[in-house]
TIDOKE-244635 format. One record per residue: residue number from 1; x, y, z of N, C-alpha, C in turn. Coordinates in Angstrom, 1 decimal, m for minus. Example, Ala and Ser with C-alpha at 12.3 -4.5 7.8 and 13.67 -1.06 7.14 Angstrom:
<rs>
R|1|13.2|m5.7|7.8|12.3|m4.5|7.8|13.2|m3.3|7.8
R|2|12.8|m2.2|7.1|13.7|m1.1|7.1|12.9|0.0|7.9
</rs>
This chain:
<rs>
R|1|m5.4|m21.2|m87.9|m6.5|m21.5|m86.9|m7.1|m22.9|m87.3
R|2|m7.3|m23.1|m88.6|m8.0|m24.3|m89.0|m7.2|m25.6|m88.6
R|3|m5.9|m25.5|m88.7|m5.0|m26.6|m88.3|m5.2|m26.8|m86.8
R|4|m5.2|m25.7|m86.0|m5.4|m25.8|m84.6|m6.7|m26.5|m84.2
R|5|m7.8|m26.1|m84.9|m9.1|m26.6|m84.6|m9.2|m28.1|m85.0
R|6|m8.5|m28.5|m86.1|m8.5|m29.9|m86.5|m7.7|m30.7|m85.5
R|7|m6.7|m30.1|m84.9|m5.9|m30.8|m83.9|m6.7|m31.1|m82.7
R|8|m7.5|m30.0|m82.3|m8.3|m30.2|m81.1|m9.4|m31.2|m81.3
R|9|m9.9|m31.3|m82.5|m11.0|m32.2|m82.8|m10.4|m33.7|m82.7
R|10|m9.2|m33.8|m83.3|m8.6|m35.2|m83.3|m8.3|m35.6|m81.9
R|11|m7.8|m34.6|m81.0|m7.6|m35.0|m79.6|m8.8|m35.4|m78.9
R|12|m9.9|m34.6|m79.2|m11.2|m35.0|m78.6|m11.7|m36.3|m79.0
R|13|m11.5|m36.7|m80.3|m11.9|m38.0|m80.8|m11.1|m39.1|m80.1
R|14|m9.8|m38.8|m79.9|m8.9|m39.8|m79.3|m9.4|m40.0|m77.8
R|15|m9.7|m38.9|m77.2|m10.1|m39.0|m75.8|m11.4|m39.8|m75.6
R|16|m12.3|m39.5|m76.6|m13.6|m40.2|m76.5|m13.4|m41.7|m76.7
R|17|m12.5|m42.1|m77.6|m12.3|m43.5|m77.9|m11.7|m44.2|m76.7
R|18|m10.8|m43.4|m76.0|m10.1|m44.0|m74.8|m11.1|m44.2|m73.6
R|19|m12.2|m43.5|m73.7|m13.2|m43.5|m72.6|m14.4|m44.5|m72.9
R|20|m14.4|m45.1|m74.0|m15.4|m46.0|m74.4|m15.6|m47.1|m73.3
R|21|m16.9|m47.3|m73.0|m17.2|m48.3|m71.9|m17.9|m49.5|m72.5
R|22|m17.5|m50.6|m72.2|m18.2|m51.9|m72.6|m19.3|m52.1|m71.6
R|23|m20.6|m52.1|m72.0|m21.7|m52.2|m71.0|m21.7|m53.5|m70.3
R|24|m21.3|m54.6|m70.9|m21.4|m55.9|m70.3|m20.1|m56.2|m69.4
R|25|m19.0|m55.7|m69.9|m17.8|m55.8|m69.1|m17.1|m54.5|m68.9
R|26|m17.6|m53.7|m68.0|m17.1|m52.3|m67.8|m15.7|m52.1|m67.4
R|27|m15.1|m53.2|m67.0|m13.7|m53.1|m66.6|m12.7|m53.1|m67.7
R|28|m13.2|m53.3|m68.9|m12.4|m53.4|m70.1|m11.8|m52.1|m70.5
R|29|m10.5|m52.0|m70.7|m9.8|m50.9|m71.3|m10.0|m51.0|m72.8
R|30|m11.1|m50.5|m73.4|m11.5|m50.8|m74.7|m10.5|m50.3|m75.8
R|31|m10.0|m49.1|m75.7|m9.0|m48.6|m76.6|m7.8|m49.5|m76.6
R|32|m7.3|m49.8|m75.4|m6.1|m50.7|m75.3|m6.4|m52.1|m75.9
R|33|m7.6|m52.6|m75.6|m7.9|m53.9|m76.2|m7.8|m53.9|m77.7
R|34|m8.4|m52.9|m78.3|m8.4|m52.8|m79.8|m7.0|m52.5|m80.3
R|35|m6.2|m51.8|m79.6|m4.8|m51.6|m80.0|m4.0|m52.9|m80.0
R|36|m4.3|m53.7|m78.9|m3.7|m55.0|m78.8|m4.0|m55.9|m80.0
R|37|m5.3|m55.9|m80.4|m5.7|m56.7|m81.5|m5.0|m56.2|m82.8
R|38|m4.9|m54.9|m82.9|m4.2|m54.4|m84.1|m2.7|m54.9|m84.2
R|39|m2.1|m54.9|m83.0|m0.7|m55.5|m83.0|m0.7|m56.9|m83.4
R|40|m1.7|m57.7|m82.9|m1.7|m59.1|m83.3|m1.9|m59.2|m84.8
R|41|m2.8|m58.4|m85.4|m3.0|m58.4|m86.8|m1.8|m58.1|m87.6
R|42|m0.9|m57.3|m87.0|0.4|m56.9|m87.7|1.4|m58.1|m87.8
R|43|1.2|m59.1|m87.0|2.2|m60.2|m86.9|1.8|m61.3|m88.0
R|44|2.8|m61.6|m88.8|2.6|m62.6|m89.9|2.7|m64.0|m89.3
R|45|2.2|m65.0|m90.1|2.4|m66.3|m89.7|3.8|m66.7|m89.6
R|46|4.7|m66.2|m90.5|6.1|m66.5|m90.4|6.7|m66.0|m89.1
R|47|6.3|m64.8|m88.7|6.8|m64.2|m87.5|6.4|m65.0|m86.3
R|48|5.2|m65.7|m86.3|4.8|m66.5|m85.2|5.2|m67.9|m85.4
R|49|6.0|m68.2|m86.3|6.5|m69.6|m86.5|8.0|m69.7|m86.4
R|50|8.6|m68.8|m85.7|10.0|m68.8|m85.5|10.3|m69.5|m84.1
R|51|11.5|m69.3|m83.6|11.9|m69.9|m82.3|10.9|m69.4|m81.2
R|52|10.5|m70.3|m80.4|9.4|m70.1|m79.5|9.6|m68.8|m78.6
R|53|10.8|m68.7|m78.0|11.0|m67.6|m77.1|10.9|m66.2|m77.8
R|54|11.3|m66.2|m79.1|11.2|m65.0|m79.9|9.7|m64.7|m80.2
R|55|9.0|m65.8|m80.5|7.6|m65.7|m80.8|6.8|m65.2|m79.5
R|56|7.2|m65.8|m78.4|6.5|m65.4|m77.1|6.7|m63.9|m76.8
R|57|7.9|m63.4|m77.1|8.1|m62.0|m76.9|7.3|m61.1|m77.8
R|58|7.0|m61.6|m79.0|6.1|m60.8|m79.9|4.7|m60.9|m79.4
R|59|4.3|m62.0|m78.8|2.9|m62.1|m78.2|2.8|m61.1|m77.0
R|60|3.9|m61.1|m76.2|3.9|m60.2|m75.1|3.7|m58.7|m75.6
R|61|4.5|m58.4|m76.6|4.4|m57.0|m77.2|3.0|m56.7|m77.6
R|62|2.4|m57.7|m78.3|1.0|m57.5|m78.8|0.1|m57.3|m77.6
R|63|0.3|m58.0|m76.5|m0.5|m57.9|m75.3|m0.4|m56.5|m74.6
R|64|0.7|m55.8|m74.9|1.0|m54.6|m74.2|1.8|m54.9|m72.9
R|65|2.6|m56.0|m72.9|3.4|m56.3|m71.8|4.9|m56.3|m72.0
R|66|5.6|m55.9|m71.0|7.1|m56.0|m71.1|7.6|m57.4|m70.9
R|67|8.7|m57.7|m71.5|9.3|m59.0|m71.2|10.2|m58.9|m70.0
R|68|9.7|m59.4|m68.9|10.4|m59.2|m67.6|10.6|m60.6|m67.0
R|69|11.6|m61.4|m67.4|11.8|m62.8|m66.9|12.6|m62.8|m65.7
R|70|13.2|m61.7|m65.3|14.2|m61.8|m64.2|13.8|m60.9|m63.0
R|71|12.5|m60.7|m62.8|12.0|m60.0|m61.6|11.2|m60.9|m60.8
R|72|11.0|m60.6|m59.6|10.2|m61.5|m58.7|8.7|m61.5|m59.1
R|73|8.1|m62.7|m58.9|6.6|m62.7|m59.1|5.9|m61.7|m58.2
R|74|5.0|m61.0|m58.8|4.3|m59.9|m58.0|4.9|m58.5|m58.4
R|75|6.1|m58.5|m59.0|6.7|m57.3|m59.3|6.8|m57.0|m60.8
R|76|5.9|m57.7|m61.5|5.8|m57.5|m63.0|6.4|m58.7|m63.7
R|77|6.7|m59.8|m63.1|7.3|m61.0|m63.7|6.4|m61.5|m64.8
R|78|6.9|m61.6|m66.0|6.1|m62.1|m67.2|6.7|m63.4|m67.8
R|79|7.6|m64.0|m67.1|8.3|m65.2|m67.7|7.3|m66.4|m67.9
R|80|6.2|m66.3|m67.1|5.2|m67.4|m67.2|4.2|m67.1|m68.3
R|81|4.1|m65.9|m68.8|3.0|m65.5|m69.7|3.0|m66.2|m71.0
R|82|1.9|m66.9|m71.3|1.8|m67.7|m72.5|2.8|m68.9|m72.6
R|83|3.3|m69.2|m71.4|4.4|m70.2|m71.4|4.0|m71.5|m70.6
R|84|2.7|m71.5|m70.2|2.2|m72.7|m69.5|0.8|m73.0|m70.1
R|85|0.0|m73.8|m69.4|m1.3|m74.1|m69.9|m2.4|m73.1|m69.6
R|86|m2.2|m72.3|m68.6|m3.2|m71.5|m68.0|m3.1|m70.0|m68.2
R|87|m1.9|m69.4|m68.1|m1.7|m68.0|m68.2|m1.7|m67.5|m69.7
R|88|m2.8|m67.7|m70.4|m2.8|m67.5|m71.8|m3.8|m66.5|m72.3
R|89|m4.4|m65.7|m71.4|m5.3|m64.7|m71.8|m4.6|m63.3|m71.8
R|90|m4.7|m62.6|m72.9|m4.2|m61.2|m72.9|m5.4|m60.3|m72.5
R|91|m5.3|m59.8|m71.3|m6.4|m59.0|m70.8|m6.0|m57.6|m70.6
R|92|m6.9|m56.7|m71.1|m6.6|m55.2|m70.9|m7.7|m54.6|m70.0
R|93|m7.3|m54.1|m68.9|m8.3|m53.6|m67.9|m8.0|m52.2|m67.5
R|94|m9.0|m51.5|m67.1|m8.9|m50.1|m66.7|m8.0|m50.1|m65.5
R|95|m7.3|m48.9|m65.3|m6.3|m48.8|m64.2|m6.8|m49.2|m62.8
R|96|m7.9|m48.6|m62.4|m8.4|m48.9|m61.1|m8.9|m50.4|m61.0
R|97|m9.3|m51.0|m62.1|m9.8|m52.3|m62.1|m8.6|m53.3|m61.9
R|98|m7.5|m52.9|m62.3|m6.3|m53.8|m62.2|m6.0|m54.2|m60.7
R|99|m6.5|m53.4|m59.8|m6.3|m53.7|m58.4|m7.5|m54.5|m57.8
R|100|m8.4|m55.0|m58.6|m9.5|m55.8|m58.1|m8.9|m57.1|m57.5
R|101|m9.5|m57.7|m56.5|m9.1|m59.0|m55.9|m10.1|m60.1|m56.3
R|102|m9.6|m61.3|m56.2|m10.5|m62.5|m56.3|m11.2|m62.6|m55.0
R|103|m12.5|m62.4|m54.9|m13.2|m62.3|m53.7|m14.1|m63.6|m53.5
R|104|m14.2|m64.0|m52.3|m15.1|m65.2|m52.0|m16.5|m64.8|m52.3
R|105|m17.3|m65.8|m52.8|m18.7|m65.5|m53.1|m19.0|m65.4|m54.6
R|106|m19.8|m64.5|m54.9|m20.3|m64.3|m56.3|m19.2|m63.9|m57.3
R|107|m18.1|m63.2|m56.8|m17.1|m62.7|m57.6|m15.8|m63.6|m57.5
R|108|m16.0|m64.9|m57.1|m14.9|m65.8|m56.9|m14.6|m66.6|m58.2
R|109|m13.3|m66.6|m58.6|m13.0|m67.5|m59.8|m12.5|m68.8|m59.2
R|110|m13.1|m69.9|m59.7|m12.7|m71.2|m59.2|m11.3|m71.5|m59.6
R|111|m10.6|m72.1|m58.6|m9.2|m72.5|m58.8|m8.2|m71.4|m58.7
R|112|m8.6|m70.2|m58.3|m7.7|m69.1|m58.1|m7.7|m68.7|m56.7
R|113|m6.6|m68.4|m56.2|m6.4|m68.1|m54.7|m7.3|m66.8|m54.4
R|114|m7.9|m66.9|m53.2|m8.6|m65.7|m52.7|m7.6|m64.6|m52.5
R|115|m8.0|m63.4|m53.0|m7.1|m62.3|m53.0|m6.5|m62.1|m54.4
R|116|m5.5|m62.9|m54.8|m5.0|m62.8|m56.1|m4.6|m61.3|m56.5
R|117|m3.8|m60.7|m55.7|m3.4|m59.3|m55.9|m2.5|m59.1|m57.0
R|118|m3.0|m58.6|m58.2|m2.1|m58.5|m59.4|m1.8|m57.1|m59.7
R|119|m2.5|m56.1|m59.1|m2.4|m54.7|m59.5|m1.0|m54.2|m59.6
R|120|m0.1|m54.3|m58.6|1.2|m53.7|m58.6|2.0|m54.3|m59.8
R|121|1.9|m55.6|m60.0|2.7|m56.2|m61.1|2.2|m55.8|m62.5
R|122|0.9|m55.6|m62.6|0.3|m55.1|m63.8|0.8|m53.7|m64.2
R|123|0.9|m52.9|m63.2|1.4|m51.5|m63.4|2.8|m51.5|m63.9
R|124|3.7|m52.4|m63.3|5.1|m52.4|m63.7|5.3|m53.1|m65.0
R|125|4.5|m54.0|m65.4|4.7|m54.8|m66.6|4.0|m54.2|m67.9
R|126|3.1|m53.3|m67.7|2.3|m52.8|m68.8|3.0|m51.7|m69.6
R|127|3.0|m51.9|m71.0|3.5|m50.9|m71.8|2.6|m49.7|m72.0
R|128|3.0|m48.5|m71.7|2.1|m47.4|m71.7|1.6|m47.0|m73.1
R|129|2.4|m47.2|m74.1|2.0|m46.7|m75.4|0.8|m47.4|m76.0
R|130|0.4|m48.5|m75.5|m0.8|m49.2|m76.0|m2.1|m48.5|m75.6
R|131|m2.1|m47.6|m74.6|m3.3|m46.8|m74.3|m3.5|m46.9|m72.8
R|132|m4.6|m46.2|m72.4|m5.0|m46.2|m70.9|m5.3|m47.6|m70.4
R|133|m5.0|m47.7|m69.1|m5.2|m49.0|m68.4|m4.0|m49.9|m68.4
R|134|m4.2|m51.2|m68.2|m3.0|m52.1|m68.1|m3.3|m53.4|m68.8
R|135|m2.3|m54.2|m68.9|m2.4|m55.5|m69.5|m1.9|m56.6|m68.5
R|136|m2.4|m57.8|m68.7|m1.9|m58.9|m67.9|m2.2|m60.2|m68.7
R|137|m1.4|m61.3|m68.4|m1.7|m62.6|m68.9|m2.4|m63.4|m67.8
R|138|m3.8|m63.3|m67.9|m4.6|m63.9|m66.8|m4.9|m65.4|m67.1
R|139|m5.4|m66.0|m66.1|m5.7|m67.5|m66.1|m7.0|m67.7|m66.9
R|140|m6.9|m68.8|m67.8|m8.1|m69.1|m68.6|m9.1|m70.0|m68.0
R|141|m8.7|m70.7|m66.9|m9.6|m71.7|m66.3|m11.0|m71.0|m66.0
R|142|m12.0|m71.7|m66.4|m13.4|m71.2|m66.3|m13.9|m70.6|m67.6
R|143|m13.1|m70.5|m68.6|m13.5|m69.8|m69.8|m14.4|m70.7|m70.7
R|144|m14.5|m72.0|m70.4|m15.3|m72.9|m71.1|m16.8|m72.7|m70.8
R|145|m17.1|m72.0|m69.7|m18.5|m71.8|m69.3|m19.1|m70.6|m70.1
R|146|m20.4|m70.6|m70.0|m21.1|m69.5|m70.7|m22.1|m68.8|m69.8
R|147|m21.8|m67.5|m69.4|m20.7|m66.7|m69.8|m19.4|m67.2|m69.1
R|148|m18.2|m66.8|m69.7|m16.9|m67.2|m69.1|m16.8|m66.9|m67.6
R|149|m16.2|m67.8|m66.9|m16.0|m67.5|m65.4|m14.5|m67.6|m65.1
R|150|m13.7|m66.9|m65.9|m12.3|m66.8|m65.7|m11.9|m65.5|m65.0
R|151|m10.6|m65.4|m64.8|m10.1|m64.2|m64.1|m10.5|m62.9|m64.8
R|152|m10.3|m62.9|m66.1|m10.6|m61.6|m66.9|m12.0|m61.2|m66.7
R|153|m13.0|m62.1|m67.0|m14.4|m61.8|m67.0|m15.0|m61.6|m65.6
R|154|m14.5|m62.3|m64.6|m15.0|m62.3|m63.3|m14.3|m61.3|m62.4
R|155|m13.0|m61.5|m62.2|m12.2|m60.6|m61.3|m12.1|m59.2|m61.8
R|156|m11.8|m59.1|m63.1|m11.6|m57.7|m63.7|m12.8|m57.2|m64.4
R|157|m13.8|m58.0|m64.6|m15.0|m57.6|m65.4|m14.5|m57.0|m66.8
R|158|m13.6|m57.8|m67.4|m13.0|m57.3|m68.6|m13.0|m58.4|m69.7
R|159|m13.2|m58.0|m70.9|m13.1|m58.9|m72.0|m11.6|m59.1|m72.2
R|160|m11.3|m60.2|m72.9|m9.9|m60.4|m73.3|m9.6|m59.8|m74.7
R|161|m8.4|m59.3|m74.8|m7.9|m58.9|m76.2|m7.7|m60.1|m77.1
R|162|m7.1|m61.1|m76.5|m7.0|m62.4|m77.2|m6.6|m63.5|m76.3
R|163|m6.7|m64.7|m76.8|m6.4|m65.9|m76.0|m5.5|m66.8|m76.9
R|164|m4.4|m67.4|m76.3|m3.6|m68.3|m77.0|m4.1|m69.7|m76.7
R|165|m4.4|m70.5|m77.8|m4.9|m71.9|m77.7|m4.1|m72.8|m78.6
R|166|m3.5|m73.9|m78.0|m2.8|m74.8|m78.8|m3.8|m75.8|m79.5
R|167|m3.4|m76.1|m80.8|m4.4|m76.8|m81.7|m4.2|m78.4|m81.6
R|168|m5.3|m79.1|m81.3|m5.2|m80.6|m81.4|m5.2|m81.0|m82.8
R|169|m4.7|m82.2|m83.1|m4.2|m83.2|m82.2|m2.7|m83.1|m81.9
R|170|m2.0|m82.4|m82.7|m0.5|m82.4|m82.6|0.0|m81.4|m81.6
R|171|m0.8|m80.3|m81.3|m0.4|m79.3|m80.3|0.9|m78.6|m80.6
R|172|1.2|m78.5|m81.9|2.5|m77.9|m82.4|2.2|m76.5|m83.0
R|173|0.9|m76.2|m83.2|0.5|m74.9|m83.8|m0.5|m74.3|m82.8
R|174|m0.4|m73.0|m82.7|m1.4|m72.3|m81.8|m2.2|m71.2|m82.6
R|175|m3.3|m70.9|m82.0|m4.1|m69.8|m82.6|m4.2|m68.7|m81.5
R|176|m4.4|m67.5|m82.0|m4.8|m66.3|m81.1|m6.2|m65.9|m81.5
R|177|m7.1|m66.0|m80.6|m8.5|m65.7|m80.9|m9.0|m64.6|m80.0
R|178|m10.0|m63.8|m80.5|m10.5|m62.7|m79.7|m11.6|m63.2|m78.7
R|179|m12.3|m62.2|m78.1|m13.2|m62.6|m77.0|m14.4|m63.3|m77.5
R|180|m14.7|m63.3|m78.8|m15.8|m64.0|m79.4|m15.3|m65.3|m80.0
R|181|m14.0|m65.6|m79.9|m13.5|m66.9|m80.4|m13.1|m66.8|m81.8
R|182|m13.1|m65.6|m82.4|m12.7|m65.4|m83.8|m11.2|m65.4|m84.0
R|183|m10.7|m66.0|m85.0|m9.3|m66.2|m85.3|m8.6|m64.8|m85.6
R|184|m7.6|m64.5|m84.9|m6.8|m63.3|m85.2|m5.5|m63.6|m85.9
R|185|m4.8|m64.7|m85.5|m3.5|m65.0|m86.0|m3.2|m66.5|m85.6
R|186|m2.1|m67.0|m86.2|m1.7|m68.4|m85.8|m0.2|m68.5|m86.1
R|187|0.4|m69.6|m85.5|1.8|m69.8|m85.8|2.1|m71.2|m85.4
R|188|3.3|m71.7|m85.9|3.8|m73.0|m85.6|5.2|m72.9|m85.2
R|189|5.5|m72.5|m84.0|6.8|m72.2|m83.5|7.7|m73.4|m83.4
R|190|9.0|m73.1|m83.3|10.0|m74.2|m83.2|10.8|m74.0|m81.9
R|191|11.7|m74.9|m81.6|12.5|m74.8|m80.4|11.9|m75.3|m79.1
R|192|12.2|m74.7|m78.0|11.8|m75.2|m76.7|10.4|m74.7|m76.4
R|193|9.4|m75.4|m76.9|8.0|m75.1|m76.6|7.6|m75.4|m75.2
R|194|6.5|m74.9|m74.7|6.0|m75.4|m73.4|5.8|m76.9|m73.5
R|195|5.9|m77.6|m72.4|5.9|m79.0|m72.3|4.6|m79.5|m73.0
R|196|4.7|m80.7|m73.7|3.5|m81.2|m74.4|2.3|m81.3|m73.5
R|197|2.5|m81.7|m72.2|1.3|m81.8|m71.3|0.7|m80.5|m71.0
R|198|1.5|m79.4|m71.0|1.0|m78.0|m70.8|0.2|m77.6|m72.0
R|199|0.6|m77.9|m73.2|m0.1|m77.6|m74.4|m1.4|m78.3|m74.5
R|200|m1.4|m79.6|m74.2|m2.6|m80.4|m74.2|m3.6|m79.9|m73.1
R|201|m3.1|m79.6|m71.9|m4.0|m79.0|m70.9|m4.5|m77.7|m71.2
R|202|m3.8|m76.9|m72.0|m4.3|m75.6|m72.4|m5.5|m75.8|m73.3
R|203|m5.5|m76.7|m74.2|m6.7|m76.9|m75.0|m7.9|m77.5|m74.2
R|204|m7.6|m78.3|m73.3|m8.7|m78.9|m72.4|m9.4|m77.8|m71.7
R|205|m8.8|m76.7|m71.3|m9.4|m75.6|m70.6|m10.5|m74.9|m71.5
R|206|m10.3|m75.0|m72.8|m11.3|m74.3|m73.7|m12.2|m75.2|m74.4
R|207|m12.0|m76.5|m74.3|m12.8|m77.5|m75.0|m14.2|m77.3|m74.8
R|208|m15.0|m77.4|m75.9|m16.5|m77.3|m75.8|m16.9|m75.8|m75.8
R|209|m16.0|m74.9|m75.9|m16.4|m73.5|m75.9|m16.1|m72.8|m77.2
R|210|m16.6|m71.5|m77.3|m16.3|m70.8|m78.5|m14.8|m70.6|m78.8
R|211|m14.0|m70.6|m77.7|m12.6|m70.4|m77.8|m11.9|m71.6|m78.5
R|212|m12.5|m72.7|m78.6|m11.9|m74.0|m79.1|m12.1|m74.1|m80.6
R|213|m13.1|m73.4|m81.2|m13.4|m73.6|m82.6|m12.3|m73.4|m83.6
R|214|m11.6|m72.3|m83.5|m10.5|m72.0|m84.4|m9.4|m73.0|m84.3
R|215|m9.1|m73.4|m83.1|m8.0|m74.4|m82.8|m8.4|m75.7|m83.4
R|216|m9.6|m76.1|m83.2|m10.1|m77.4|m83.8|m10.0|m77.4|m85.3
R|217|m10.5|m76.3|m85.9|m10.5|m76.2|m87.3|m9.1|m76.2|m87.9
R|218|m8.2|m75.4|m87.4|m6.9|m75.4|m87.9|m6.2|m76.7|m87.7
R|219|m6.4|m77.3|m86.5|m5.8|m78.6|m86.2|m6.2|m79.7|m87.2
R|220|m7.5|m79.7|m87.5|m8.0|m80.7|m88.5|m7.4|m80.5|m89.9
R|221|m7.3|m79.2|m90.3|m6.7|m78.9|m91.6|m5.3|m79.3|m91.7
R|222|m4.6|m79.2|m90.5|m3.1|m79.5|m90.5|m2.9|m81.0|m90.6
</rs>
């Protein structure tokens, strides 16, 4: 009986953790976000410094996303994720929130199409083992503002699990930082990286914000 009670208690604790609500960004799938960061922490610098496509797949895994490069956009396609200047936020949102749209007015994200229906793709691409809710690589534009006015924080009312930022001045190393801009991991991948202009534009989107600090520091040290 003691084992049974202990098992029930553990299940109750797990359920409570999965239902934690972020009061500022209530669309956040908190348990999933924390699990994503744990996955990032498990990746060594060597693992994140291999051939780029292999590294990108590890980042997708840490995000809670499947590697789906051969499906149509809107059906879970993730070939663009972390592969350009903008789709570099790993966002974990509650299931119902994943179907939120970019709406005109106070909930509009600048530079993002009105509507921006991502829900069906999020459901197909998200790995269930990371926890309740879904994951997506959302657009970072607007994150330099305080508070951030990007897709994660405005459309989904969700914190990011992490953001990929390329480090100036060489833009050959990247950092993964959390929603507070704190460094989680870094790597210097090889092979066919995103175009140099994409990597430079990626940093410009975060310049002057908390998300730029770790990239600037590591870039200066390099």
